[in-house]
C-alpha positions, 0 to 999 in steps of 0.5 A, spaced: 499 721 271 497 724 278 503 726 282 504 721 288 505 725 294 500 722 299 503 722 306 509 717 306 511 713 312 518 712 315 517 706 319 522 706 325 523 700 330 518 700 336 521 694 338 528 698 339 525 703 344 527 704 351 522 701 355 525 702 362 520 704 367 514 703 362 508 699 364 508 692 362 502 693 357 506 699 354 512 695 353 509 689 351 505 693 345 512 696 343 515 690 342 509 688 337 508 694 333 513 692 328 509 686 326 503 689 324 504 696 322 506 695 315 500 692 314 496 697 317 499 702 313 498 699 307 491 699 308 491 706 310 495 708 304 490 704 300 484 708 303 487 715 301 488 713 294 482 717 292 484 723 295 491 723 291 488 729 286 486 733 292 492 732 295 496 734 289 492 740 288 493 743 295 500 741 295 501 746 288 496 751 291 500 752 298 507 751 295 505 757 290 506 763 294 503 767 288 496 764 289 491 766 294 492 769 301 495 766 307 488 764 310 486 761 303 492 756 304 491 755 311 484 753 310 486 748 304 491 745 308 486 744 314 480 741 309 485 736 306 488 734 313 481 733 315 479 729 309 485 724 310 483 724 318 476 722 316 478 717 310 483 713 315 478 713 321 476 706 320 483 704 320 486 707 326 485 708 334 482 714 334 475 714 337 470 719 340 471 719 347 479 718 347 482 725 349 489 723 351 492 728 345 487 734 348 492 734 354 498 736 350 500 743 347 496 744 341 500 749 336 496 753 331 498 760 328 494 767 329 491 766 322 488 759 323 486 762 330 482 767 326 479 761 322 477 757 328 474 763 331 470 766 326 467 759 325 465 758 332 463 765 334 469 767 339 474 772 337 481 769 339 485 773 344 492 777 342 498 773 344 505 774 344 509 770 339 512 764 341 518 760 338 516 754 342 510 752 346 510 751 354 511 743 355 507 744 362 500 745 358 498 738 359 495 733 365 493 739 369 491 744 363 487 740 358 485 744 351 479 749 353 475 746 348 475 739 351 468 738 354 466 731 358 472 728 355 470 730 348 472 736 343 467 741 343 469 744 336 471 737 333 469 740 326 473 746 327 479 743 330 486 746 329 490 742 323 495 740 329 489 735 331 488 733 325 495 730 323 495 726 329 492 719 326 494 713 330 495 707 326 495 702 332 490 698 334 488 702 340 490 708 344 494 705 349 500 708 347 497 715 347 496 715 354 500 720 358 505 718 363 508 722 368 516 724 365 515 719 360 515 719 352 512 714 349 513 713 341 506 713 337 505 710 330 502 716 327 501 717 320 507 721 317 504 728 316 510 731 315 510 734 308 503 737 310 506 740 317 511 743 313 506 746 308 503 749 314 509 753 316 510 755 309 503 757 308 503 761 314 508 766 312 510 768 319 504 768 322 505 768 330 505 761 333 501 760 340 497 755 343 490 754 343 489 755 350 492 762 349 488 764 343 482 761 347 483 761 354 475 760 355 474 755 350 467 757 347 466 762 352 468 770 351 476 770 351 479 773 358 480 781 358 487 783 357 490 789 357 487 796 360 
């Protein structure tokens, strides 16, 4: 029997969130989410059942540090999260033209930056390792690959982007509000995010804006 290790979902109560200072539409939505999220999650999980064999294979491959290289482990996780995102797409709020998550920090490690760089023909810049990403990346510093409201490297986007699967009816709760954090009913990808850290083997972390400061253009010159 195949192991059941698909993404699971812990269901917090959105109705219990502090809604003070939030727009009325957002506050009202948070009061509604608890009512339909379990049903939405059940549909998404049912659609992902076909990926169980792939999911379990990737879990074992990445967990066993003796198999493959760090690059191969990262690529396998990227492919899996891409499959999950694609399979669930018809049941989620994520649509072409929605770019709210392109205005928040986008974390990736050097290995993944090299994978993306090879795919798009742009060598990633050398960056200083970070323990945490600069929260100022956001409203006025969108992802350098955002062009005309769309991701210009969608098929090669970082794993952190692939794990943002909004289970809501639309992208209302994703809209950025100054000085406010709004909870979003994302599909729980915690297990895959943890495996990403394990598979990275200490590869330096950075933001996509640091690795690709000019997007698909040539990276900015650094150093003498």
